[in-house]
Structure formats: C-alpha cells, structure tokens
N, C-alpha and C positions, 0 to 999 in steps of 0.2 A: 328413891326407889331403885333397887338394883336391877340391872339388865345384864343378860348374858351376851357376851361378844362372840364374834365369829372366831373359832379356833384357828390359829395360824402356826406355821412351823418356823424354824430358825431362819430360813431363807427370806422370810418376810422383812428382815432387817435390811435386805438389799433391794427388795422389790416393792415395798410399800409405796403408795401414792405420795405420802409425806414422810420424809426422814429428816430428823434433826440430829446432827452429830457434833459432839464437843470433845475436845482433847485438852488435857493438861498434864503437867508433870508433878509427881509427888516425890518427896525425899524417902518415903517408906518403901521397903522392898515389896515386890509383887505378892509374895505369900501373905504378908501382913495386910495388904490392901484387900486381897481376896477374902481372908478370914473376916474382915470387917463387913464386907459386902454380903457374903454368903453364909457365914457361920454364926456371926454375932448380930443376927437380925434385930433382936430386941433393943440393941444399943443404937440403932440407926438414928433415932431422934436426938441423940447426944451430939452428932456431928452434921446431920441434915435438918436444918431448922424448919423446912417445909413439912417434915414428917412429924405428926403428933404421936403416932404409935405404930409399931410393927411387930408382928409375931409370926413364927414359923407355924405351918399347918401340915397335917398328914405326915408326921415324922420327917419334916424337912422337904417334902416334895412340893410344897406350896407355901404361900405367905399371905397374910392379910396386912394391908398397909392403910393407915388413915392419915390423911393430910390435914393440916390446919385449914379450917374453913369448911370441913365436913365431907370432902371427897374421900371415897374409899375404893380400894381395889382388892379383889381376891385373885391370886396369881398362881400359875403353875410354873415351876422351875423347868426350864428347857435345856440348859447346859450348865454343867458344873465341872469345869476344867481348872483344878486348883492352880492359882498363880497366873492363869491365862484368860479365862473367860467365865462369865456368869451371866445368864440370860433367862428372862422369864416373860411369859405371855400373860396378859390380863384377861381373865375369864369373866369376871363380873365387876361392874362399876356403877356408880350413880352419876357419872359424868355424861351429860347429854351429847348426842350427836355421834359419838365414836362408835364405829362398827368393829374395829380390830385394833389391838395395840400390843406392841412387843418392845421390851427394852433389852439392850445387849451391851454388856460391859466387857471391854477387851483390855487386857493388861499386858504390857511388854516391859522387860527390863530396860532401864535407861540409866546406865552407870550404876550407882548403888541404889537408885530409886526406881520409880515406875512411871511409864507413860500410860495414862488412863484415857481410853476413848469410850464415850457413852453415846449410844445411838438410841433414839426414841423413834419408833416406826409406827405410823398410824394410818388408818383408813376410815373414811366417813364421807358424808355429803360435802358439797362445795363449801358450805359455810364452816364446817368443821375444819376442812383443809386450810381455808383462809385464816381462821382463828389460830390454828396450830402454827402456821408460818409466821403470823403476826406476833405470836407469843414467843417465838424463837429467841430473840435477844434476852428477854426476861428469864426464860428457862436456862439459857446459857449462863447468865449471871448467877442464878440459883445454884447451878452445877458447880461453877468455879468457887463460889462461897462454901459450898458443902465440901469440896475437895480440899480447900485450905483448912477448914475445920477438922476434916478427917486426918490430914497430915499432922496437925497439932495434937489431936487425940492419940494418934499412934505414937508420936514422939514422946508424949507424956507416959503412955503405957510402957514404952520401952525403958524409960528411966525409973519407973516405979519398982 
C-alpha cells in the first residue's frame, strides 16, 4: 500500500538524519552519464539490476520506479543540471517506516571520465534509521555494480 512521504527540499541531502553517500569513477563523460540518469529513464533496468522498471511521469517532472521484490517509488525531480546534478525526492512508496527520502546524484569531470557521487538521504523512526545504516554496505555494493554496468552500457552505445 502506497504512503505519501514528507516533502523535502534539496538541502535534505545535507541535513537528513541518515545519509549514505557513495562515490566512484566512470570512464564515460559527465554528459553521457547525466543523459543515462535523467533522460533515458526507461533504460535504467538495463544497467541497474535492482530496478525492474522505470518511467518518466508528468512530462519528465517525475518518475515511477519499481524495484525487484515489489518496492515502488513515485518521485518528483528536484534538480536537473545537465552534466552536473540530478536529484529527486520520493513522494510515495510502499516501503515501511520511511518518512522522507531524497536521492542526489552529483557528477564531476575526472579526466576524460566522470566522478559520480550518489547520496541517499532518509528520515524515519529509530528502526528505519538503524536498518538504513545496516543496509549501507549492500546499497554501496549495488551502486558500484550499477555504475560498472552503466559504464559498460555507455561504452557499447558509443561504439555502436
């Protein structure tokens, strides 16, 4: 059953009670990484194995994402700075315990490639905070795997 979450602003990425941040380097340029994140939403399951389906909503102002295992999110896009930043807030989910959630993707040139920093910021009761922190290593592993797959996907697209 879907629940509405508390609407938060971009500064929540810095002020949330729980913040998980992961960084990795990709060989693809920031513009290509940004397009994959923000513009080619329906292709997300190709490179992010946790995602079963993703689609833009409201002319690109939002997204709907379904994870493997049945979790879903309805999101509002909060920042679209091509080649630099893509952030969204989760407005509805069936995930128990969470009160607010925001994800913030930052991109920086790193030689010919991109340094990607992904922050997941959340708020919820003590059990949610504990669970999110405990899940951090697994979430980080999922992020790194997704970024390796995205890098391969973008390299194949470049040579096609």
